[in-house]
C-alpha positions in Angstrom: 15.6 1.7 34.9 14.0 -0.5 37.6 11.8 -3.4 37.2 8.8 -4.3 39.8 8.5 -8.4 40.7 5.2 -9.5 41.4 5.4 -12.5 43.8 3.2 -14.2 41.0 6.0 -13.9 38.5 4.6 -11.2 36.6 7.2 -8.4 36.0 6.8 -4.9 35.4 9.7 -2.5 33.3 8.3 1.1 32.4 11.2 2.3 29.9 10.6 6.1 29.2 12.4 7.4 26.1 12.1 8.1 22.3 11.7 5.7 19.7 12.1 6.6 15.5 10.7 3.7 13.7 11.4 3.0 10.4 7.8 2.6 9.1 6.3 1.8 6.2 3.8 4.4 6.1 0.1 3.8 5.2 -1.5 6.7 3.9 1.5 9.3 2.8 -0.4 8.9 -0.8 -2.9 11.5 0.4 0.1 13.9 1.5 -0.5 17.1 3.0 -4.1 15.9 4.0 -2.9 12.3 4.9 -3.5 10.3 8.6 0.1 8.0 8.6 -0.2 4.6 10.2 3.2 2.9 11.4 3.0 -0.5 12.6 5.4 -1.4 15.4 6.1 -5.1 16.7 7.7 -5.4 20.3 9.1 -8.8 21.4 12.3 -10.9 22.3 14.6 -12.3 19.9 16.4 -14.0 22.3 14.0 -15.8 24.7 10.6 -17.4 23.6 7.1 -17.1 25.5 8.3 -20.1 27.6 10.5 -17.9 29.2 9.2 -14.0 28.6 5.0 -13.7 27.8 4.7 -9.7 26.9 1.4 -8.7 27.9 -0.8 -5.5 27.7 -0.4 -3.0 30.7 -3.6 -2.4 32.0 -5.4 -4.3 29.2 -4.6 -1.6 26.8 -1.2 -1.6 26.2 -0.5 1.9 26.6 -1.2 5.4 27.9 -1.1 8.7 26.8 -0.3 11.6 29.0 -2.2 13.4 30.4 0.0 16.1 32.3 -0.4 19.6 32.5 2.7 20.2 30.3 1.8 17.2 27.7 0.4 18.6 24.7 0.6 18.6 20.9 0.3 22.6 20.3 2.2 23.7 17.3 3.2 20.5 16.0 3.5 18.9 12.4 1.8 16.0 13.6 -0.8 15.2 16.4 -2.6 11.8 17.2 -6.3 11.1 15.9 -9.0 12.3 18.1 -10.5 8.7 18.6 -8.3 5.7 18.8 -4.9 6.9 17.9 -3.3 3.7 19.0 -4.1 0.1 18.9 -2.3 -2.3 20.7 -3.1 -6.7 19.8 -1.1 -9.6 20.5 0.2 -12.1 18.0 1.9 -15.3 18.9 4.3 -16.6 16.2 4.4 -20.3 16.1 7.1 -22.4 17.3 10.3 -23.3 15.5 10.2 -27.3 14.2 12.7 -27.7 16.3 11.4 -26.5 19.8 7.7 -27.2 19.3 6.8 -26.2 22.8 8.0 -22.7 22.9 5.9 -20.1 21.0 6.7 -16.2 20.1 4.2 -13.9 21.7 5.1 -10.2 20.1 2.6 -6.9 20.5 1.7 -5.1 17.8 1.1 -1.5 17.6 -0.7 0.7 15.0 0.1 4.3 15.6 -2.1 6.8 13.8 -1.1 10.3 13.4 -2.2 13.2 11.5 -0.5 15.6 9.8 -1.1 19.6 9.9 -2.3 20.8 6.7 -2.9 24.3 7.0 0.7 25.4 6.6 1.0 23.6 3.2 -2.0 25.0 1.8 -1.2 28.7 2.7 2.2 28.3 1.6 2.1 26.1 -1.1 -1.1 25.2 -2.8 -2.4 28.9 -2.7 0.4 30.1 -4.2 0.9 27.6 -7.3 -3.1 28.3 -7.6 -2.7 32.2 -8.1 0.4 31.3 -10.5 -1.9 29.3 -12.7 -4.5 32.1 -12.7 -1.9 34.6 -13.7 -0.6 32.5 -16.4 -4.0 31.7 -17.8 -4.6 35.6 -17.5 -2.4 36.0 -20.5 -5.3 34.9 -22.7 -7.3 38.3 -22.1 -4.5 40.4 -23.4 -5.0 40.7 -27.2 -2.4 38.2 -29.0 -1.0 41.1 -30.5 0.6 42.1 -27.4 4.0 41.8 -26.3 3.5 41.1 -22.8 1.2 38.3 -23.2 4.3 36.1 -23.7 6.4 37.8 -20.6 3.5 37.2 -18.5 3.5 33.6 -19.5 7.3 32.9 -18.8 7.0 34.7 -15.7 4.4 32.6 -14.4 6.0 29.0 -15.2 9.2 30.9 -14.2 7.9 31.4 -10.6 6.1 28.1 -10.6 9.2 26.3 -10.8 10.9 28.3 -8.4 8.1 27.5 -6.1 8.5 23.8 -6.8 12.3 23.9 -6.1 12.1 25.9 -2.7 8.7 23.6 -1.5 10.5 20.4 -2.6 13.2 20.4 0.8 9.6 19.9 2.8 8.0 17.5 1.0 8.4 13.4 1.8 10.6 11.6 -0.2 8.7 8.8 -1.4 8.7 6.9 -4.9 5.0 6.6 -4.9 3.5 9.8 -6.3 1.5 11.5 -3.9 -1.7 13.5 -4.1 0.7 16.8 -3.5 2.9 15.6 -6.2 0.0 15.0 -9.0 -1.2 18.7 -8.2 2.4 20.2 -8.8 2.8 18.3 -12.0 -0.5 19.3 -13.4 0.1 23.0 -12.2 3.0 22.7 -14.1 1.2 21.5 -17.1 -1.2 24.3 -17.0 1.4 26.9 -16.9 3.4 25.3 -19.7 -0.2 25.0 -21.9 -0.6 28.7 -21.0 3.2 29.4 -22.7 2.5 27.3 -25.5 -0.8 29.0 -26.3 1.3 32.4 -26.3 
């Protein structure tokens, strides 16, 4: 990619492409109803602010496409409708060996929201129905042999549903809202089995 050099020493370099940052997401604990924020830092490791001073392009530091083909239909993630990207300049202090060279960087906070509807349709509704089916065993007379079979079927279906959906869940060591709901759902199914 070519750079545009101005007469006053300013350089504009646009590099189209895709980034795959490794982020410590903020907001993942509310999965699947989450808004995820990723902070990215751009700067030079080799040249200090004496040689390269990053600046926000057009005063904001980013542009979001507006062409006829730009869009986010049928995506799992989409930008928030208001202020999805924030950019600010941070200047790290100079090293003691070079007191006149600071280190400017651009910090970007990018926030996206997840499409929660597929998770509600495909998992939360199924788990809720299975809990209702499990508790419907209490409507059967205690002497009925099908009461135990219904409770066992409900818990096996809940475990099978958990195994199927686990491949689509984010891998995190913290408990998400989704995992708490799943554990509570399995506890209800197990309680229904124990009472039968």
